[in-house]
N, C-alpha and C positions, 0 to 999 in steps of 0.2 A: 733199752730204757729210753723213754722220751724226755726231752727237756721240760722241766716244770718251773713254775714261778719260784718255788722254794729253792731251786738250784741257783737261780739268779740272786736270791737274797743271800745265800751262802757266799757266793763270789763277792758280792758287794761288802758283806760283813768282814771278809778276810782283808779286802783292800782297805777298808776304813780302819780296821784294828791294827793292820800292819804285821800281824802274826797269826798263825793258826791257833795258838793257845789262847790269846785274848779273844779271838773271834768265837772260839768254842765256848768260852765263858759267857760271852754276850748272847749267844744263841741257846744257852742251857744245854749244850752238847759236851761230849767228851772230846779230848784232843785226838785220840785214835778214830773216833767216829767222824769228826769233820775231815780228817786226813783221808779216810777211806771214801767219803762222799766226794771230796775234791778230785780224787783220782778217777772216780766214775764219771764226773762231769767233764774232766779233761779228755778222757777216752771217748766220750760221746761227741764232744765238739771237735776233736781231732788235733789238739795241740795243748802245750803247757800254758797255763794262765798266770803262773807265778814262778819266779825264781826263789827257791828256798835258800836263804842265807842265814848265817849265824845271828845277824841283827834282826831278822824277820823275813816276811814274805813281800817281794816286790813284783808288781805286775810286769809281765813280758809285753812286747808290742802286741802280740795276739790277745793277751789278757786285757790290754787297754782298749782294744776294739770291742771285746765282749762287754767290758764295763761301761763304755759309752752307750752301747745299745741298751744295757740293763737299766742305766740311769734314766734313759728316755722312756722305757717301758713301764717300770715299776710304779711311778706316781699315778699313771692312768689306771693300772690294775688296782692299786689301793683305793683310788677314788671310786672305781666301779664297785668294788666289794663293799665299801662303806655305804654307798648309795643303795645298792640292792639289799643289803642287810636291813637298812632303815625301812625301805619299802616293804620288805617281807614282813617285818614286825607290824607294820600298819595294815597290811592287806591280807595276811594269811593266818597269823596266830590269833586264836587257838584252833582255827579250822584245820591247820596242818601242824603236826608235831614231829619234829625231826630228831631222831635218836642216834647217838653214836656209841661205839663200843670198841674197846681193846679185845684181844682174845681172852675171853673170860666166860664163866658159865651163867652170868646174870642177865645177858641180853634178852633171851626169850622171856624170862620172868618180868623184866621191865616192860617189854612190849605188851605183854598180856595185861599188866597192871594199868598201863596208860589206856589201852583199848577199853578196859572195863570202866575206868573212871571218866574217860572222855569218849563215850561211844560214838559221837557224831564227828569226831576229828579223824582226818586222814593221818595215819601213822606210817612213817618211813624210817628206814635205818641204813646206816653204812658203817663199815668197820675200818679200823686203822691200827697198826701195831703200836704206834707211838701215842702214849697218853698226853704228851705235851701238845701234839698237833690237835687232838680232840679238845683239850682244854682251851687252846687258842680259838678254835671254831666256836666253842660254847660262849666264851667271853665276847666274841665278835658278833654274836647273834646268828651264827650260821647253824646252830643246833639249839634245841630246847632242853635237852638232857643228854647225859652220856655215862657210860660205864667206864671207870678208870681203874688204875691199879698202881701201887708203888711199893717200895721196900723200906725197911728201917734205915734211918739216916738219909733217905732219898725221898722224903715226903713231898707230895705235890705242893707247889707254891700257891699261896692264897691269891685269888683274883677278885678284883672289885666286882660286886654284884653276883658272884657265884657262890652257891652253897655246896660245900664238900661234905658228903655224908658217908662215913665209913660203914660198911656192912659187917665185915669180919676180917680178921687177920689169921691166915691159915699157914701151915708149914709147906715148905717146898719138898717134893719127893724126887726120888731117882727114877729115871726112865731107862729101861734095860731091854735088850733082846731076850725073848722068852727062854732061849736055849743057853743064855749066859749063866755060868756057875753062880754068880751073885744073886740071880733071880730065885735060887732055891732057899735063900735066907729070908727070915722074917723082916729084917731091916739091914741096911748097908751103911757103911761109914764113908765120909768124904775121902779119908785116906785110901780106902780100897778103890774108890773111883779114880784116884789120881794115877793109877797104873794103866788106865784105859785111854783110848782115843775118844775125843768128845765131839759132839755136834752142838753148835751154839748159834744163837741169833746174831745177826750182823750188828756191829757197834754203832748204831745210829742214835737218834734222840731218845729211844727207849734205853734206859740205863740198866736193864736186866743183866747184860753180860758183864758190865762193870761191877755190879753188886756180887754176882757169882764169883768173880775173880778176887774181890776183896776178902770174901769169906774163906775161899780156898787158900788164900795166902796165910791164914791163921794156922794151917797145918804145914806151913813151910814148903808148900808145893804149888805149882801152877799146872793146870790141866793143859794137855796137848790138844789143840783145837784145829785139826786139819779140815773139818767140815763146817761150813757156814750155811745155815738153812733155817727156815721157819715153817710152822704149820705142817701141811701134809708132806712136804719134802723132808723135813726133819724126821717125821715118823717113819718114812720109808728107809732112811739111812739107818735108823735104829733097828727096824724090822729086818733089814739085810744083815744085821750082825756086825756092822762096820764101826759102831760107836755107841757110847752111852750119852745121856743128857740129863736134864732136870725138867720138872714139870710142876704145874699146880696140883695140889692134893686132890682136887675134884676131877682130874683127868681120868676118864674111864678106860680101862684096858681094852685094847683091840687085839685081834689075833696076831701073834708074833711079837707083841710088846708087853712087858711087865712093868708094873709100878710098885715101888717099894719105899717105905719111909726111910728117912735118913736118921741114923743113930744120933741122939742128942738134939735133934731138931735145930740145926745150926742156921737154916735159912727160912725166911718168912716172906709172905706176900699178902698185901692188904687190898681187899676189894672195896671200891669207893663208888658211890653214886653222886652225880653232880647235876645241878640244874640252876637256872636263874632265880635269884631271890624274888624278883618281881615278875617272873615269867608265868606262863599258864599252868605250870605244874606245881608252883610253890604252895598253892592252897591245898594241894593233895599230897604234900611231901610226906607226912606221917603215914598216910595210907599206902603210898607207893613203897616207902621203906619197909613197912610191915609185910606187904605182899612179896616183895623181892627177897626179904630175909626168909620168909616161909618157903619160897621156891628154892633158895639156896639149901635149906635143910633137906628138901626132897632130892636135890642133886647129890648131896652127901650120902643119902641112903642108897642111891643108885651106884655108888662107887664103893664096892666091898672093902677095898684096902683102906680107904679113908674112913669108912664107917667103923671099922675095927680100931683104927688109930684113935678116933674120937671117944670110943668106949674106954680106951686105956688112958686117955688124957682129957677127962671131962671138963676141966677148967682152962685148958690151953687155947681153945678156939671159940671163945664166947662171941655171940652176935653183939654188935654195937647198937646203942640206942639212936634213934633218929635225932638229927640236929637241924636247926635253921631251915 
């Protein structure tokens, strides 16, 4: 892992707050997430940056060195980003439309919609697991639009000048090895999954893992999570028969992996489109929303498990109306 600007911001936030818990709150992260990130930063730099004490976190001499360099570097980085963002707005939009996305099935539909509505614009995209990072980039003018997602009680925070447009709230399904006995069932319960090893995303600024744990606690059990992975790596762990996990309902089964609904639909995920209220896409907001929603329905039809679930629950996953 290479040192990034965000790592320096984490170190400075911990020093300023005086504790990992307060720093996590300031950065909209979880305490386990910031602790794990600090351990990775310390391993990368080669020494402990803070002494963890009962009263809080105190920089070590090595940490003071890193902090002095970070305080010298970050103002220049912030100035550079602000200047280039303003210059990009003046010189490129709407000639270039930059799209971001979390891991969700809407990106392709959004790109097609923008290309159709702005045929003379260059359209680019980049992906990130964290919706918070993408929302920051959108608010700072480094993106024109992005696909985001959140969970109940963890809704995305409003940002000045940003329109958040929900597309749909869908259930979260179980992800199983095809040969697993539970894969023979029409649906599985969370209680049944508690007896298995789990593969889960890392506890960073994406709060998916925190949400899963909070819902699992309602059955008075905590999943055993020996495997931390995302994307293709997580799928390979499931395919190997080593663990179970959870996934978006629109996930299309691949060889060796089975998708099954959760009994009682205890977990949900909301797909959200976001763009600048005064940006080049605002005038096309309703048309973009409609095209992406239609594309989502096509994706649903391509997922047999989810298509059957929607037939049985016709009112549970309605598409939202366009806003702002």
